[in-house]
N, C-alpha and C positions, 0 to 999 in steps of 0.2 A: 274572283275574290269572294270569300265567304265572310259573312258577318254574323256574330253570335250575340243575340239580345235575349234578355229574360222575358218571361211571359207577359209581364206588365207592359213592357215597351212594344212588343209585337201585337198585343191585343188591340191597341189603339189604331193599328194600321189594317186591321181585318176589313175586308170588303172593298179595298181600293184596287184599282187595276194593277196588274203586275209591274208595268213600266213605272207608274207613279210610286208604287211601293218600293221598288229598287232605288229610285232617285232619293227618296226620303231616308232610306237606310244609309245611303252613302253620305248625305248631308249630316245625318246624326253623328256619324263618326268622323266628320271633317272639322278642322279648325278654320277653314276659309270662310269668307262671308262677304258682306257688302261694305265692310268698313266699320260696322257697329259691334265688333267682337265676334266670338265664336258662335256658330249657328247651332243651337241646341233646341230640341223640341220640348215644350212645356205643356203638360196636360191642362194646367189652369194657371192664369196669371193672378197677380195679387188682387186685381179688381173683382175677379170671380170668387174670391174667398172672403170678400167684405160684404156684410149686410149693411147697406146704407140707411141711415135714419134721417132725422129732421135737420133742416138747415139751422145753423147756429150763428152765422155771421156772413158778411159780405164785404169785399174790399175792392181795391183798384183793379185787381186782376181776375176776379171771379167770386165764387162763393166758398164757404166752409160748412161742411156737414159733419154730423156725428155718425160714426159707424162702429161696427164690431168686427174684429179680426182675430180669429182663433181664441175667442173668449175675452179678448182685451178691448176696452173702449179706445177708439182711435178718432183722430180728427182728419177729415179728408178735404184737402184744398183742391178745388176744381177750377182749372184754368180754361179759358176759351182758346180756340184755334189761333186767334189773332195774337195771343200772348205767348206764343211758342218760345220766343227768345227768353222771356222772363222765366218760364217753366224750366227750360234747359239750364239757365244760369243757376236757379235755386237748387235744382236737382244735382248739378255738378258740385256746388258748394257743399251741400249736405253729404255727398258721397266722398268728400275729401277725407283721406286717412287722418286719423288722430284728431278728428273734430269732436269726438265724444267728450261731453262735460255736463255735470249736473245742471249748470245754468245756461245751457244751450238746448233748445227744444230737440227732443230725440226723434231722429228720422227713422222711419220704418220701411218705406219703399215708395216706388213711383210706378205709374202705368199710363198707357194711352188706351182709352176706351172708345171703341167704335160705336157711334150713334147714328148710323146711316150715312148721310152726306156730311155729317160733322164728326169731329172727334173731341172727346174730353180728355184733358191732361190732368192726371191725379198725382198729388204729393200727399203721402200718408205719414202722419206724425202721431206722437203720443197725445192723449186728450186730457185736458185739465178742466174739471167741472166748475172751478171758480172763475174761469174765463180770463180775459185780459186784465191787466192792471187798471186800465180805464174803466172797465165794467165793475171791477171789484171796488174801486174808489167811489163809484156812483152809489153803491149800495151799502157801504160800510164807513163808519168813523173808526179811526185806529188810534192806538197809543204810540208813544215815541219808540217803544221797544219793537212793535210790529213794523213801524217805519224803518228802523235799523235793519230788521230782517229782510224786508222787501228790497230796499235800496242797496244794501251792501251785497246781497246775492246777485242782483242785476248788474252792479258794477263789476263783480267778479266775472260774470258772463261777457261783458263788454271788453274787459281787460284780456280775457282768454282769446276773444276774436282778434284783437289788435296785436297780440304778441305772437311770436313764432317760437316753436319748440322743436328741439332735435329729438329723434327717436333713438331706440337702442340699436337699430340696424341702420340701413341706408335711408329709411323713411324719415320725414319730418312734417310738422304741422306748420303750414305757411301763415303769414299774416293776412288778415282780412280787415276791410272796413264795411260797416253795415249800410250806411247812407240813407237809412229811413228809421232812425231811432225815434220812437214815440211810445206812449203808454198803451196804445192799441196793439203794438207789436211785441209786448212783453207779457208773458203768461204767468199767472199766479198758481203755484202748486199748493197741494193740500197742507204742506208743512209751513205755508206762508213764506216761502222763498220764491224766487222768480226764475224764469227761463226765457231767454231771448229767442224770438222766432222771426218768420217772414224775411228770409234772406234773398228775396228776388232781385234786389238792387245791389247786393253785396259784390265787392270785387276783391280779388286776391292781389297781393303785392307782386308785381312782375320782377323778373331778374333785373337787378340794377336799380329798381325802385322807381323808374320813370313810367308814368301812366301812358298807355297807348293813346294815340291821337283821337281815335273815334270816341273814346270815353272822355278825354280831357276837354274836347270841344263841346261836349254836351253834359257838363257836370252838374247843371242845375236840375236836380231830380229829387224826389222825395215829397214829403208833405210840407207845403209852403209855410205853415204856421211854425214849424220846427226848424226851418232852414237857418243856418248861421249867417251873421251879417255879411261875411265875406262872399258868401254864395249869392245872397240877395243883391248886393251891389256889384257883383261880378269882379271882385278884386282878388279872388282866391288864386293861389299858385296851383293851377289845376293839373300840372304835370308832376307835382310832388305828392307822393303817397301820404306823407305825414299831414298834409293839409286836410285830407279827408278824415283822418283820425281826429284832428282838432275840431272839425265840424261835428263829428259824432258826439264829442264830449259836450259841445254847446247844446246839442239836442237833448242829451241826457240831463243837463242841468234843468231843463224845463220839466222833464219827468220827475226830477227830485222836488221841484217846486210844487207840482200838482199833488204829489204824495204827501208832502209836508202840510199842504193846505187842509188835509183831512185828518190831521192829528188833533186830538183833545188831550191835554196834559195839564193838570192843575187848573190855573186860571185861563189857560189858552183854550179857546173855542175853535171848532172846525169851521171852515168856509163851506157855504152851501154847495151841494154837489153840482148844481147846474152852472155855478160860477167858477168851477175848477177847470178853466180852459185858458191857456197862456194867451195873454194880450186881448182877452175878450172885452176889456174895458174900452179899447180903442179900435176894434175891428168888427167886422161882421163874422158870422159863424163860418162862412166859407170865403175867406179873404182872398183878394187878388195879390199877385206878386208886388204890384205897385203900392198897395196899402201896407203890406208887411215891410217893404223897403222904407217907406216913410216913417213908420213907427219905430222899427228896430235900428235903422241906420241913420236917417236924417234927424229924427228926434231923440235917438239913443235911449229909448224907453225900455224898461224891463218889467216883468210882472210884479205887481205890488206885494209888499210884505205885510203880514199881519202885525199891527203895533204891539200885540200881546206877546209876540215872539221875543221882544227885547228883554223881558224879565226872566227868561228861561235859559239857563246856561247850556243845556243839552241842545236846544233848538238853535241858539246863537252859533254854536260850533258848526251846525249844518248850514246855516245861512251864509257863513263865511266861505264855506266850500262852494256853495251855489254861485255866489257873487264872483268867485275866481273863475268858475267854469263857463259863465256866460259873458265874460269880458269881451269887449269889442276887439281887443287885440288877441288874435289867435294864439300867439306864442306865450301869452300870459296865463293861459289856461293850464290846468293840470292835465297830465296824460291820464289815460284810463287806469294804468297801473298805479300812478300816484293817488288818484282818486280812491281806488279800492284800498290802498294802504292807509290813507288818512281815515277812511270810515272804519276799517278794521281796528286801527289803533285806538280810536275813540271808544269803540265798543269794549275792547280789552281793558282800557283804562277805567271805564264805568264798572265793568265786572269786578276789577280789583278793588275799586272804591266800595262797591256793595259788599264784597267779601270782608274788607277791613271793618266796615260799619257793623256787619253781623258779628264779627269776632269781638268788637268792642262792646256790643250789646250783651253777648254771652258772658264776657268778663264782668260787666256791671251786675248782671243777674247773679253771678257766682259770689261777688263781693257782698251783695245784699243778703244772699242766703247765709254767708258766713256770719254777718252781723246778727241775723235773726237767730242763728244757732247759739251765738255767744249770749244774746239776750235771754234766750230760753234756758241756757245753763245757769245763768245768774238767778233767774226766777226760781228754778228748781232748787238751787243751793239755799236760797232764802227760805223756800218752803220747808226744806229738811231742817235747817237751823231753827226755824220757828217751832217745829214740832218737838225739838229736844231742849229748847230753852225754857226753863220753868217760868221765867218772867214773861215769855211771849206765848206760852201754851194756851191754846184755845180750850174752852170748856167742852166736855163731851169726849167721845172716843177719837183717837187720832185717825185722820183720813189722808191718805197720800194719793196723788195722781199717779198714773202709770210711769210718767217720766220721773216723778219723785221717788218711786220705788226703785227704779233702775239706778238712779243716782245714789240712793242709800246703799244699794247692793255694791256699787263700785267702791264706796267709801269704806265698807266693812271688809269686803273680800279682795279688793284690788281692781284695777282697770281691766285686766284680762279675764275676769271671771265670767262664767256663762250666766245668762239670764235665769233668774229663779222662776220656776214654773208656778204660775198663779192658779190655785185651785179654788173654785167657789166653795162657800160654806156647805152648800147642799152636797157637793161632791165629797167634801171631807167627811160628812156624816155617813155617806154611803160607804166610805172605806172603813168605818168603825171607829173613827177618831172624833172626839168632841172635847172642846176646851171649856173648862168651868173655872172662872177666875184664875187663880195662880196654880191650879192643879190640873193634871191630865189623867184621864182614864184610859188604860191600855188593855186591850183584849189579848189574853194569852191562852195557851192550851189548858191551863189549870183554872181558867175563869178570868174575871175582871178584877184588876187591882189598881189602886190609886197611888200615884207617885207625886212627889213634890217637884216644883219648878226648879231646874238646876242652873238657871242663868246666873252669870257672875255679876253681882251688883256693883263690883268695882269697875267694870267696863264703862267708860264715860259715855259711849254711844248707846249703851243698852241699859244704863242705870234707871232711866225713867220709863222703860217699857213695862 
């Protein structure tokens, strides 16, 4: 059996023993393997093409560092060996066909990096310099318009995860639940929209919709501060996929509350950044399951609302949505799609209102301009009449404003006449014309002669000129 490879492929095998060289050549052309897909030789994995930079964060499963890959800034999430299951789960979710969406963190690749006795598990995604929504809110006070941009885009990302979509061929995008929705797992893009990331706990809807037993029996996972009441008190229908979607919506309502707390609009003032933590009034910074169960379920408390929100219609609309989404009754909450639709509708309504107000302002300005033009015309008419009325004539030479001259021109020659060219006296003299009382001197080929004024004194408009 003869195998033909180009020079680049054979060059990397130079120097190997003939037997090893032959075995590798056979494997290169073979589709068989150990169950992980076709066995192809790669000169460099993605980790070898990334220049790793400083650490920018840390989480439950490891650290996140900034890196550079083919000239693009990337974020590298590094798992420990012990978190192999979470790494594999997140990688498989990211690699799902048709998962691409502007509000889902863009996946670039994954790798397993040998570090001697240990291995590092890498997931590489796009990098956003503004950081997570949590970090962004710590450093910034926002307007209600920025709130709408951040939260509506994040809601679109959550709705996309929850919903399934059919493709144009045999492929489709399945339904997912996130199971760890919080402000630290939502990234802020440079255009002030959001992208949902950290899919390590996400699960896909299985055929038939029934959750597997190994997941259903250990459904209490995620960040305890953001867990829904039915998860905290162990009353959730853990075998139903929709139950996890409702729990995601509850968690998202707390993200909405956090973001709204940093809004300053009119008389509404922002909450201090260190106090923008759900339930911080009644819990420690790292609460236990028992503490959160007591606060959320037994006492049925929810994060406090700013009294200044009551006087702002835009904010009141948002608080009504939040109250629905953190209801103790899971079936009373909006779905992610309904939540996205409600937020989208409000923004469209506000844009229409703003457009209508702008049109009204433009119409008002036009009416004012029309009135000013009419007033100006009346003043000019009065000026012209005064100049020709012997009883109103002012002493001295007649002097017209430019508007008065144009009005006089229209009255003499008609509304469609062209403007008379106004020539300064000095310019008239330079042309050889000079006015002396009621006579004119004209320069001709035979010299200068004087002619009498030929104006018709019977013309009522010109009689007194």
